[in-house]
N, CA, C and O atoms as a printed pandas DataFrame, in Angstrom:
     atom_number atom_name residue_name chain_id  residue_number  x_coord  y_coord  z_coord
0              1         N          MET        A               1  116.666  101.377   87.193
1              2        CA          MET        A               1  117.273  101.184   88.489
2              3         C          MET        A               1  116.228  101.479   89.559
3              4         O          MET        A               1  115.500  102.468   89.471
4              5         N          GLY        A               2  116.161  100.626   90.557
5              6        CA          GLY        A               2  115.150  100.776   91.594
6              7         C          GLY        A               2  115.581  101.710   92.701
7              8         O          GLY        A               2  116.757  102.047   92.840
8              9         N          VAL        A               3  114.621  102.112   93.469
9             10        CA          VAL        A               3  114.861  102.987   94.611
10            11         C          VAL        A               3  114.858  102.128   95.863
11            12         O          VAL        A               3  113.971  101.294   96.048
12            13         N          ILE        A               4  115.832  102.326   96.709
13            14        CA          ILE        A               4  115.942  101.567   97.950
14            15         C          ILE        A               4  115.564  102.480   99.106
15            16         O          ILE        A               4  116.164  103.540   99.285
16            17         N          PHE        A               5  114.577  102.075   99.886
17            18        CA          PHE        A               5  114.167  102.826  101.062
18            19         C          PHE        A               5  114.763  102.163  102.295
19            20         O          PHE        A               5  114.578  100.966  102.513
20            21         N          LEU        A               6  115.466  102.931  103.088
21            22        CA          LEU        A               6  116.058  102.403  104.305
22            23         C          LEU        A               6  115.182  102.789  105.489
23            24         O          LEU        A               6  114.932  103.969  105.736
24            25         N          ILE        A               7  114.724  101.785  106.211
25            26        CA          ILE        A               7  113.934  102.033  107.415
26            27         C          ILE        A               7  114.582  101.283  108.566
27            28         O          ILE        A               7  115.363  100.356  108.353
28            29         N          SER        A               8  114.260  101.682  109.761
29            30        CA          SER        A               8  114.841  101.033  110.929
30            31         C          SER        A               8  114.181   99.675  111.157
31            32         O          SER        A               8  113.131   99.368  110.592
32            33         N          ASN        A               9  114.817   98.889  111.985
33            34        CA          ASN        A               9  114.274   97.570  112.314
34            35         C          ASN        A               9  112.923   97.691  113.001
35            36         O          ASN        A               9  112.001   96.925  112.717
36            37         N          LYS        A              10  112.810   98.655  113.905
37            38        CA          LYS        A              10  111.561   98.848  114.643
38            39         C          LYS        A              10  110.423   99.205  113.695
39            40         O          LYS        A              10  109.321   98.670  113.816
40            41         N          ALA        A              11  110.686  100.106  112.756
41            42        CA          ALA        A              11  109.655  100.489  111.786
42            43         C          ALA        A              11  109.277   99.314  110.899
43            44         O          ALA        A              11  108.107   99.149  110.553
44            45         N          PHE        A              12  110.255   98.496  110.527
45            46        CA          PHE        A              12  109.967   97.319  109.710
46            47         C          PHE        A              12  109.052   96.351  110.444
47            48         O          PHE        A              12  108.089   95.849  109.865
48            49         N          PHE        A              13  109.343   96.083  111.714
49            50        CA          PHE        A              13  108.512   95.155  112.481
50            51         C          PHE        A              13  107.110   95.712  112.696
51            52         O          PHE        A              13  106.133   94.969  112.610
52            53         N          TYR        A              14  106.999   97.011  112.976
53            54        CA          TYR        A              14  105.667   97.611  113.138
54            55         C          TYR        A              14  104.872   97.560  111.835
55            56         O          TYR        A              14  103.676   97.268  111.848
56            57         N          TYR        A              15  105.526   97.840  110.718
57            58        CA          TYR        A              15  104.842   97.792  109.422
58            59         C          TYR        A              15  104.393   96.365  109.104
59            60         O          TYR        A              15  103.268   96.159  108.649
60            61         N          THR        A              16  105.258   95.386  109.338
61            62        CA          THR        A              16  104.920   93.991  109.072
62            63         C          THR        A              16  103.787   93.523  109.967
63            64         O          THR        A              16  102.872   92.843  109.504
64            65         N          ALA        A              17  103.837   93.882  111.250
65            66        CA          ALA        A              17  102.787   93.464  112.180
66            67         C          ALA        A              17  101.450   94.100  111.840
67            68         O          ALA        A              17  100.416   93.436  111.900
68            69         N          SER        A              18  101.459   95.372  111.485
69            70        CA          SER        A              18  100.187   96.025  111.160
70            71         C          SER        A              18   99.616   95.495  109.849
71            72         O          SER        A              18   98.399   95.362  109.722
72            73         N          SER        A              19  100.461   95.193  108.880
73            74        CA          SER        A              19   99.978   94.609  107.623
74            75         C          SER        A              19   99.398   93.221  107.853
75            76         O          SER        A              19   98.347   92.885  107.308
76            77         N          LEU        A              20  100.084   92.413  108.663
77            78        CA          LEU        A              20   99.583   91.073  108.967
78            79         C          LEU        A              20   98.271   91.132  109.726
79            80         O          LEU        A              20   97.368   90.337  109.466
80            81         N          LEU        A              21   98.152   92.067  110.662
81            82        CA          LEU        A              21   96.908   92.207  111.411
82            83         C          LEU        A              21   95.767   92.635  110.497
83            84         O          LEU        A              21   94.659   92.110  110.603
84            85         N          PHE        A              22   96.026   93.577  109.607
85            86        CA          PHE        A              22   94.995   94.039  108.670
86            87         C          PHE        A              22   94.518   92.898  107.768
87            88         O          PHE        A              22   93.315   92.711  107.581
88            89         N          MET        A              23   95.459   92.139  107.212
89            90        CA          MET        A              23   95.082   91.026  106.337
90            91         C          MET        A              23   94.370   89.923  107.107
91            92         O          MET        A              23   93.465   89.281  106.573
92            93         N          SER        A              24   94.766   89.695  108.354
93            94        CA          SER        A              24   94.119   88.666  109.162
94            95         C          SER        A              24   92.694   89.059  109.525
95            96         O          SER        A              24   91.809   88.204  109.560
96            97         N          LEU        A              25   92.459   90.336  109.795
97            98        CA          LEU        A              25   91.098   90.778  110.095
98            99         C          LEU        A              25   90.198   90.678  108.870
99           100         O          LEU        A              25   89.019   90.345  108.992
100          101         N          ILE        A              26   90.744   90.962  107.698
101          102        CA          ILE        A              26   89.968   90.789  106.468
102          103         C          ILE        A              26   89.664   89.311  106.243
103          104         O          ILE        A              26   88.540   88.959  105.884
104          105         N          ALA        A              27   90.654   88.443  106.451
105          106        CA          ALA        A              27   90.433   87.003  106.291
106          107         C          ALA        A              27   89.430   86.486  107.309
107          108         O          ALA        A              27   88.631   85.602  106.998
108          109         N          LEU        A              28   89.462   87.025  108.522
109          110        CA          LEU        A              28   88.496   86.605  109.535
110          111         C          LEU        A              28   87.086   87.015  109.140
111          112         O          LEU        A              28   86.144   86.239  109.301
112          113         N          ALA        A              29   86.935   88.220  108.629
113          114        CA          ALA        A              29   85.611   88.672  108.188
114          115         C          ALA        A              29   85.100   87.825  107.028
115          116         O          ALA        A              29   83.927   87.452  106.995
116          117         N          CYS        A              30   85.972   87.525  106.087
117          118        CA          CYS        A              30   85.557   86.686  104.951
118          119         C          CYS        A              30   85.267   85.262  105.399
119          120         O          CYS        A              30   84.329   84.635  104.906
120          121         N          GLY        A              31   86.053   84.752  106.316
121          122        CA          GLY        A              31   85.832   83.394  106.806
122          123         C          GLY        A              31   84.553   83.262  107.603
123          124         O          GLY        A              31   83.924   82.203  107.605
124          125         N          LEU        A              32   84.160   84.335  108.285
125          126        CA          LEU        A              32   82.899   84.291  109.025
126          127         C          LEU        A              32   81.705   84.528  108.107
127          128         O          LEU        A              32   80.627   83.981  108.341
128          129         N          ALA        A              33   81.886   85.338  107.065
129          130        CA          ALA        A              33   80.792   85.585  106.123
130          131         C          ALA        A              33   80.505   84.331  105.300
131          132         O          ALA        A              33   79.350   83.948  105.112
132          133         N          LEU        A              34   81.553   83.713  104.822
133          134        CA          LEU        A              34   81.427   82.426  104.133
134          135         C          LEU        A              34   81.790   81.350  105.152
135          136         O          LEU        A              34   82.755   81.532  105.893
136          137         N          PRO        A              35   81.083   80.276  105.220
137          138        CA          PRO        A              35   81.424   79.265  106.237
138          139         C          PRO        A              35   82.715   78.515  105.880
139          140         O          PRO        A              35   82.683   77.343  105.504
140          141         N          GLU        A              36   83.827   79.199  106.004
141          142        CA          GLU        A              36   85.132   78.617  105.686
142          143         C          GLU        A              36   85.947   78.493  106.970
143          144         O          GLU        A              36   86.490   79.480  107.466
144          145         N          THR        A              37   86.027   77.288  107.498
145          146        CA          THR        A              37   86.717   77.060  108.766
146          147         C          THR        A              37   88.216   77.299  108.639
147          148         O          THR        A              37   88.831   77.871  109.539
148          149         N          TRP        A              38   88.803   76.870  107.538
149          150        CA          TRP        A              38   90.246   77.015  107.380
150          151         C          TRP        A              38   90.654   78.479  107.337
151          152         O          TRP        A              38   91.741   78.835  107.794
152          153         N          MET        A              39   89.790   79.332  106.792
153          154        CA          MET        A              39   90.114   80.757  106.715
154          155         C          MET        A              39   90.058   81.393  108.105
155          156         O          MET        A              39   90.861   82.270  108.426
156          157         N          VAL        A              40   89.114   80.951  108.917
157          158        CA          VAL        A              40   89.012   81.469  110.284
158          159         C          VAL        A              40   90.230   81.042  111.098
159          160         O          VAL        A              40   90.796   81.849  111.836
160          161         N          PHE        A              41   90.639   79.771  110.967
161          162        CA          PHE        A              41   91.815   79.300  111.700
162          163         C          PHE        A              41   93.081   80.024  111.245
163          164         O          PHE        A              41   93.925   80.375  112.069
164          165         N          GLY        A              42   93.215   80.247  109.950
165          166        CA          GLY        A              42   94.364   80.994  109.441
166          167         C          GLY        A              42   94.374   82.429  109.920
167          168         O          GLY        A              42   95.433   82.987  110.210
168          169         N          ALA        A              43   93.188   83.034  110.005
169          170        CA          ALA        A              43   93.095   84.417  110.488
170          171         C          ALA        A              43   93.467   84.507  111.963
171          172         O          ALA        A              43   94.138   85.450  112.382
172          173         N          ILE        A              44   93.034   83.534  112.744
173          174        CA          ILE        A              44   93.379   83.525  114.170
174          175         C          ILE        A              44   94.888   83.364  114.342
175          176         O          ILE        A              44   95.494   84.025  115.185
176          177         N          ALA        A              45   95.491   82.487  113.543
177          178        CA          ALA        A              45   96.949   82.321  113.604
178          179         C          ALA        A              45   97.658   83.610  113.191
179          180         O          ALA        A              45   98.686   83.960  113.771
180          181         N          GLY        A              46   97.127   84.314  112.204
181          182        CA          GLY        A              46   97.716   85.583  111.784
182          183         C          GLY        A              46   97.602   86.658  112.845
183          184         O          GLY        A              46   98.520   87.457  113.026
184          185         N          ILE        A              47   96.482   86.681  113.547
185          186        CA          ILE        A              47   96.305   87.660  114.628
186          187         C          ILE        A              47   97.291   87.383  115.755
187          188         O          ILE        A              47   97.888   88.309  116.306
188          189         N          ILE        A              48   97.462   86.108  116.097
189          190        CA          ILE        A              48   98.435   85.746  117.134
190          191         C          ILE        A              48   99.850   86.118  116.682
191          192         O          ILE        A              48  100.642   86.631  117.472
192          193         N          GLY        A              49  100.159   85.859  115.421
193          194        CA          GLY        A              49  101.480   86.220  114.895
194          195         C          GLY        A              49  101.721   87.712  114.884
195          196         O          GLY        A              49  102.837   88.164  115.143
196          197         N          SER        A              50  100.686   88.486  114.586
197          198        CA          SER        A              50  100.865   89.940  114.574
198          199         C          SER        A              50  101.054   90.482  115.989
199          200         O          SER        A              50  101.816   91.427  116.191
200          201         N          ILE        A              51  100.373   89.898  116.962
201          202        CA          ILE        A              51  100.591   90.305  118.356
202          203         C          ILE        A              51  102.036   90.027  118.755
203          204         O          ILE        A              51  102.671   90.847  119.419
204          205         N          TRP        A              52  102.551   88.873  118.350
205          206        CA          TRP        A              52  103.934   88.534  118.648
206          207         C          TRP        A              52  104.886   89.515  117.964
207          208         O          TRP        A              52  105.880   89.927  118.563
208          209         N          LEU        A              53  104.594   89.892  116.715
209          210        CA          LEU        A              53  105.447   90.851  116.013
210          211         C          LEU        A              53  105.404   92.233  116.655
211          212         O          LEU        A              53  106.420   92.928  116.681
212          213         N          PHE        A              54  104.243   92.647  117.176
213          214        CA          PHE        A              54  104.181   93.922  117.892
214          215         C          PHE        A              54  105.056   93.877  119.146
215          216         O          PHE        A              54  105.691   94.873  119.493
216          217         N          ARG        A              55  105.092   92.728  119.827
217          218        CA          ARG        A              55  105.961   92.599  121.000
218          219         C          ARG        A              55  107.431   92.654  120.602
219          220         O          ARG        A              55  108.245   93.259  121.300
220          221         N          VAL        A              56  107.769   92.022  119.480
221          222        CA          VAL        A              56  109.151   92.069  118.990
222          223         C          VAL        A              56  109.536   93.503  118.637
223          224         O          VAL        A              56  110.638   93.950  118.953
224          225         N          ALA        A              57  108.625   94.223  117.979
225          226        CA          ALA        A              57  108.910   95.610  117.603
226          227         C          ALA        A              57  109.087   96.491  118.832
227          228         O          ALA        A              57  109.911   97.406  118.833
228          229         N          LYS        A              58  108.322   96.216  119.865
229          230        CA          LYS        A              58  108.437   97.018  121.084
230          231         C          LYS        A              58  109.791   96.805  121.754
231          232         O          LYS        A              58  110.340   97.729  122.353
232          233         N          ARG        A              59  110.333   95.589  121.656
233          234        CA          ARG        A              59  111.612   95.282  122.300
234          235         C          ARG        A              59  112.815   95.623  121.429
235          236         O          ARG        A              59  113.945   95.621  121.918
236          237         N          THR        A              60  112.598   95.913  120.159
237          238        CA          THR        A              60  113.710   96.226  119.260
238          239         C          THR        A              60  114.261   97.611  119.583
239          240         O          THR        A              60  113.503   98.548  119.836
240          241         N          LYS        A              61  115.578   97.728  119.571
241          242        CA          LYS        A              61  116.211   98.959  120.018
242          243         C          LYS        A              61  116.096  100.098  119.014
243          244         O          LYS        A              61  115.752  101.214  119.404
244          245         N          ASN        A              62  116.372   99.855  117.731
245          246        CA          ASN        A              62  116.394  100.995  116.795
246          247         C          ASN        A              62  115.211  100.941  115.885
247          248         O          ASN        A              62  115.050  101.811  115.029
């Protein structure tokens, strides 16, 4: 039987945004180290998405 962790909506959005930002920065570094244009574009989209998620988390009540 698994363990269920209950977290608030705000904590969920902050965790998701920080994870997405971390993965996007790693993808950006790899995309710049290797000349991979698609990885750089995906990383930029992830950074924009994480900024949006941080704004959502800031506006979330609980």
